[in-house]
N, C-alpha and C positions, 0 to 999 in steps of 0.2 A: 269589469273597469283594474288594469295587473295594478295591486298597489306598490310601490316601491320597495326593492330590496336593501336592506342596508346599504347604503354604498362604499367600494371598495375601499378606498383614500380618499381624505379630506381632501375641500374641495378651498381653495380661497373663497376666501372669507365667511371659510365658518370658524361658530364661535364658540356653541358645544359638541357635545358626542354628536356623531355622525349619526348612530344609533336610535339617539334619544327620538321617545315615543309621540314626541312635541313637535320633536321638529321633522318625522313624519309623516305625524298630522298635515304639519304647514304643506309639505310636499303632494300628499292627496286632495287638497286642495285646491292648490292651484295642479296641478295635471286635468284634473274635473273643472274647472275655469277654462284652460284651455282650447278643451273638448268642446266647451261650448262658444267659447268667442274670443279665442286667441291672442294674442298682447293684448289688443283692447283693455282688459277685463284683468288682466292683471296686476295688479298696484298691489302695494301691498298693504293698504290696505282692505281690498278688497276680500285678499288669499287671507290677513288674520280671520276677517270675520267666516267666513265662510268655513276655516278652520275654528270659528270658533273661542280661537282667542283675541286677549289684546294687543295692537298693533307693537307696543315694546317689546312685546313676546318675541315677537320678527328679527330685530337682533341680535334677543341674546340664540340666534341662529348663525342668521347671514346679518352679513355687516349691509348689506344690502337689494336690490332685484336685480342687480346683474348676477349678484351672488348664486342667487335665488335660479337664475337659467343657464348657471353652467353645472345646478346640481341637477336640475330638471334635463339638462343635456350630456347628460354622467348620468343620470338614471337611463335616459336613454338608449343610452348605444350597449352598456354595461346589459342589458335586457334582450337588444338588438343581435348584440354579438357571442351573447349567449344563448340564444337561441339556434341560430347560423350551424354554433359551434356543437349544441344537441341534435339538429333538424339530419349534420352530416356525422358525424361521427363517426358511423358503421359503413360510409365511403371512402374508399384508394383513394389515393392522393393520384391524382394528376386531369386532366381537363375536363371529367366528367368532375368529380365533385367540384373544383372551381364554378360550373354550369348550378348545378346544386346549392354550392354557397351563394351566389347570387343571389336565384329567385326564393332560397331563405330568404338573405336578407332584403329583396324586397317586401314576400311573402310578410314579412318579421313588420315591417311598417308599416304598412298597412291597417297595423288592425292597434295602432293610435295614429289617427291620422290625427287631431287632433294638438296630437305634442307632436306630430313631426313639423304641419303646418304652422305653429309655436317657434321650432324652430327656428325653419328656414328663414319665418320674417327677426330672429333675433340675432340671425349672425353678422346685422348693421352691428353690433355689439364690437366690438372689438375682442374682449373677455372669450366669447364664443366664439367667434374665430377662427379663436389662436386654439382652438376643441378643437374647432371642426377640421384644423389644418391635423393635430395632434393623432385627432381620430381616424382618416383618410392616409396619415403615415401608419397608423397600426393598420388597418384591415389589405391593403396593397400587402406590408408585407407577410401576412398571413398569407395571402391570397397567390405572391407569388411562388410559393412551393409547390401549386403544380400548377406551374407555370415552366416550369424549366426546361420545354420540347420547344419552347417558347427564342432567339435571340438575345430577346431582354426580356424576360421573366419580367421583375420589377419596373421596370415604365410601364411594360404593356398591363400589371399590375392594377398602375395607380389611374390607371388612363379606364378600368374599367370599374376600378370603385368611386370614379370622379362623376360616369357613365349612370353609374347606381342609382349614384345621390343624386344626379342630373332626374330620372324616370323612376326613382324611390317619390321627390317630388311633385312635382307633376302629375306622380296618379292622385300625391297625395289632396290640392289643389283642384285635377277634374271630380275623386271619387270614384277612382274606377283603375280596372289594370289597363293596360293597356301594350295591349299583344303584341300591335306589329315591334316599340321599344325593344319589349321585353327578346325576343326572338332576336332583334339586329343584337344587342347585345352581344347574344347570348352565338350568335355566328359570330362572331370579332373571339374569342374562347376559338 
């Protein structure tokens, strides 16, 4: 299992140092529970028990369960974005790099299917929905740099990001790559 890297920014509901070992232990426990059972196992009591801490310790690091979900969302996307950039660092800007970035995103999502499913389930939480919108905006901004040959690079990038997120969710649910969906996505580029 991939361990959460220390967050790059403080999230809503963070109360202690984001790099505090206990906070990281709570995040790791939440990831393990998400891998096994999604949202249904992700109660504050279950997470703190799995981390080996008292329930009150949770509130030192997170305001509530939603703050934990936001932290997981940020960790997940920080990890995925770093993977995409790393895997495409040597690629030249343009449509081919856009295709490689989309595939790297889909593959990185498959490496953490339980967390991805958790985050898809959590989108009904307003704080997560806001995070999703912001991450989609950021991803589209990065991808648009590879689509300058199109009439509307930012809109095209936004459509591609939303389509890639849909495919990632369906792949997570089905537990396998959806080859036809991936090919269709790349044809749009």
